[in-house]
C-alpha positions in Angstrom: 227.1 156.9 -8.1 228.3 153.6 -6.8 230.5 152.2 -4.1 233.3 150.1 -5.6 235.1 148.4 -2.7 234.2 146.1 0.1 235.9 145.2 3.3 236.9 146.9 6.5 237.1 150.7 6.6 235.7 153.2 4.1 234.9 152.2 0.6 235.7 154.0 -2.6 233.0 156.1 -4.1 232.7 156.5 -7.8 230.5 158.7 -10.0 230.2 160.1 -13.5 231.1 163.8 -13.6 231.8 166.3 -16.4 235.4 165.3 -16.7 234.8 161.5 -16.8 234.6 159.0 -14.0 235.5 160.4 -10.6 236.6 158.1 -7.8 237.1 159.1 -4.1 239.5 156.5 -2.8 240.2 156.1 0.9 243.8 156.6 2.1 244.7 153.5 4.1 247.3 155.4 6.0 245.1 158.3 7.2 241.7 157.3 8.7 239.8 160.2 7.0 242.1 160.8 4.1 240.7 160.6 0.5 242.3 160.8 -3.0 240.3 162.1 -5.9 241.0 160.4 -9.2 239.4 161.4 -12.6 239.5 158.6 -15.1 242.2 156.9 -13.0 244.5 159.9 -12.8 245.1 161.3 -9.3 243.9 164.9 -9.0 243.7 165.8 -5.3 244.1 164.5 -1.8 242.1 165.6 1.3 242.4 164.7 5.0 239.1 165.7 6.7 240.8 165.4 10.1 243.8 167.6 9.0 242.9 170.1 6.2 246.4 171.6 6.6 248.0 168.3 5.4 249.0 168.3 1.7 249.9 165.0 0.1 250.8 165.9 -3.5 254.0 167.7 -4.2 252.4 170.4 -6.4 249.9 171.1 -3.7 252.6 171.4 -1.1 254.3 174.0 -3.4 251.1 175.9 -3.7 250.7 175.7 0.0 254.1 177.2 0.5 253.1 180.1 -1.7 249.9 180.6 0.3 252.0 180.6 3.5 254.5 183.2 2.2 252.4 185.8 0.4 251.2 187.5 3.7 252.2 187.4 7.4 251.4 184.1 9.1 247.7 183.7 9.9 246.6 186.9 8.2 243.3 186.4 6.2 243.5 186.5 2.5 241.1 187.0 -0.4 241.7 184.1 -2.7 240.4 183.1 -6.1 240.8 179.4 -7.0 240.5 178.7 -10.7 239.7 174.9 -10.7 238.4 173.3 -7.6 239.0 169.5 -7.6 238.5 168.3 -4.1 238.9 171.9 -2.8 242.2 170.9 -1.1 243.9 174.3 -1.3 240.8 176.2 -0.2 240.6 173.9 2.8 244.2 174.5 3.5 243.9 178.3 3.4 240.8 178.2 5.5 242.6 176.1 8.2 245.9 178.1 8.2 244.4 181.5 7.6 241.1 181.8 9.5 238.7 184.5 8.3 240.0 184.3 4.7 237.4 184.8 2.0 237.7 182.4 -0.9 236.0 182.1 -4.3 236.3 178.8 -6.2 235.5 178.6 -9.9 234.9 175.0 -11.1 233.2 174.2 -14.4 232.4 170.6 -13.4 229.4 171.0 -11.2 228.7 167.3 -10.8 232.2 166.9 -9.4 231.6 169.8 -7.0 228.4 168.1 -5.8 230.2 164.8 -5.2 233.0 166.4 -3.3 230.7 168.6 -1.2 228.5 165.6 -0.4 231.3 163.2 0.5 234.0 165.6 1.7 232.0 168.4 3.3 233.5 171.8 4.1 233.4 173.3 7.6 230.3 175.6 8.0 232.5 178.4 9.3 234.8 178.5 6.3 234.2 181.4 4.0 234.4 179.4 0.8 232.0 180.1 -2.1 232.0 177.7 -5.0 230.7 178.9 -8.4 230.0 176.6 -11.3 231.5 178.3 -14.3 234.4 178.3 -16.8 237.5 179.5 -15.1 238.1 182.5 -17.4 234.4 183.5 -17.3 234.4 183.2 -13.6 237.5 185.3 -13.3 235.9 188.0 -15.4 233.3 188.4 -12.6 235.9 189.1 -9.9 236.0 192.9 -9.1 239.1 194.8 -10.0 241.8 194.5 -7.4 239.8 192.2 -5.2 242.2 189.2 -4.7 245.4 188.9 -2.7 246.1 185.6 -4.4 244.8 183.9 -7.6 245.6 180.1 -7.9 245.1 178.5 -11.3 244.9 174.7 -11.2 242.7 173.8 -14.2 242.8 170.6 -16.2 240.4 169.1 -18.7 241.3 165.6 -19.6 244.7 166.1 -17.9 245.4 169.2 -20.0 245.2 172.9 -19.2 242.7 174.5 -21.7 244.2 176.8 -24.3 242.2 179.8 -23.3 243.8 179.8 -19.9 247.4 180.0 -21.3 247.4 183.4 -23.0 248.6 186.9 -22.4 245.0 188.0 -22.4 244.2 185.5 -19.7 247.2 186.6 -17.6 246.1 190.2 -18.0 242.7 189.3 -16.6 244.4 187.7 -13.6 246.4 190.9 -12.9 243.2 193.0 -13.2 241.6 190.9 -10.4 244.6 191.1 -8.1 245.2 194.0 -5.8 248.6 195.8 -6.2 251.2 193.6 -4.6 249.0 190.5 -5.1 250.3 187.1 -6.3 249.4 184.7 -9.1 250.3 181.0 -8.8 249.7 178.5 -11.6 250.1 174.7 -11.6 251.5 173.7 -15.0 252.3 170.3 -16.4 254.8 169.5 -19.1 257.5 167.1 -20.2 260.4 167.1 -22.7 261.2 169.4 -24.5 259.3 171.7 -22.1 258.0 173.9 -24.9 254.7 174.6 -23.1 256.3 175.5 -19.8 258.8 177.8 -21.5 256.0 179.5 -23.4 254.0 180.0 -20.2 256.9 181.7 -18.5 257.4 184.1 -21.4 253.6 184.7 -21.5 253.2 185.5 -17.8 256.3 187.7 -17.9 254.7 190.1 -20.3 252.2 190.9 -17.6 254.1 190.4 -14.3 257.6 191.7 -13.8 258.6 189.2 -11.1 258.5 185.4 -11.6 259.7 182.2 -9.9 259.3 178.6 -10.9 259.4 175.6 -8.6 259.5 171.9 -9.5 261.4 168.8 -9.0 264.9 169.0 -10.7 264.1 166.1 -13.1 261.1 168.0 -14.5 263.1 171.2 -14.9 265.9 169.3 -16.7 263.3 167.9 -19.2 263.9 164.3 -18.1 260.3 163.5 -17.3 256.8 164.7 -17.4 255.6 166.5 -14.2 254.2 169.5 -12.5 255.8 172.9 -12.1 254.3 175.8 -10.1 254.8 179.3 -11.5 254.6 182.3 -9.1 254.2 185.8 -10.4 253.7 189.3 -8.9 254.4 193.0 -9.4 256.8 193.0 -6.4 259.8 191.1 -5.0 259.0 187.5 -4.4 259.9 185.4 -1.3 262.4 183.4 -3.2 264.8 182.5 -0.4 262.1 181.1 1.9 260.3 179.3 -1.0 263.6 177.7 -2.0 264.2 176.5 1.6 260.7 175.0 1.8 260.8 173.4 -1.6 264.2 171.8 -0.8 262.7 170.3 2.4 259.7 168.7 0.8 259.5 164.8 0.6 260.1 165.1 -3.1 262.6 168.0 -3.0 262.0 170.8 -5.4 264.2 173.5 -7.0 263.4 177.2 -7.5 264.4 179.2 -10.5 264.0 183.0 -10.7 265.6 186.1 -12.2 268.0 185.8 -15.1 268.3 182.0 -14.8 264.5 181.7 -15.2 264.4 184.0 -18.2 267.3 182.1 -19.8 265.3 178.9 -19.2 262.7 180.1 -21.6 265.2 179.8 -24.4 263.6 182.7 -26.4 260.1 181.3 -26.3 257.4 183.6 -27.6 254.5 184.7 -25.5 251.2 183.0 -26.2 248.1 185.0 -27.3 244.5 183.9 -27.6 245.1 183.6 -31.4 248.1 181.2 -30.9 247.2 179.4 -27.7 247.0 175.6 -27.5 246.2 173.3 -24.6 249.1 171.9 -22.5 250.4 168.5 -23.7 248.8 165.2 -22.6 250.8 163.2 -20.1 252.6 160.2 -21.6 250.8 156.8 -21.4 251.4 155.1 -18.1 252.5 158.3 -16.2 249.8 157.8 -13.6 250.0 154.0 -13.3 
């Protein structure tokens, strides 16, 4: 591990982790804010002084979902598949005290770096387990979770075995009745991966909503979209209001419009699954 910047204020910290070279870069606008980059691609942002602050658009959308799946302040049982800088786990711990959270992150050197440099509060009920996301999910008891959040990328791509009907079925097994599943997905034109994921998750969950920036939904550029699924009516109206008020305003699709958006895409199974597409060159520069 090495420090890579000099001068006033905090310095960047770099280290080799399972996913490549990790850098924790100080946020010059927030005294204790840090951005995690893997091989130069921004992954997470954390403000140690304000864990309820969410910098990235996709994290804000996941934060909206965490806010809306239960009454304000009520504790949740949450499973995070993919940890990064533990941004969403920190957010939920700060906004919903007494929540119990399990984080499954395969990159244990990354977890070590994050926990050393961006420590968690000792009172937060956050357990971090080093394991593959699907293997870690299999260890969650039936009906344990109120919310499962999937935000797993390997080399900027979601691994194939986390994109299938069989995986979505395992997510539903871990959720209590009325629980929610939220997945951060990345795709670009012609949005074949995203359409396939909607069709896949819909085979397991009857209610779906998708939120992303309009340019992503129109297939004009590569970007993130957050898919929300449950076995009950979703908080679409409030999610729409919050997404529209974000710094990078988002749109929410649901119901017939969302199913039409899939364009007849087939559900993905373990036998046919492929990883999500790589981002185009220069998308993070």
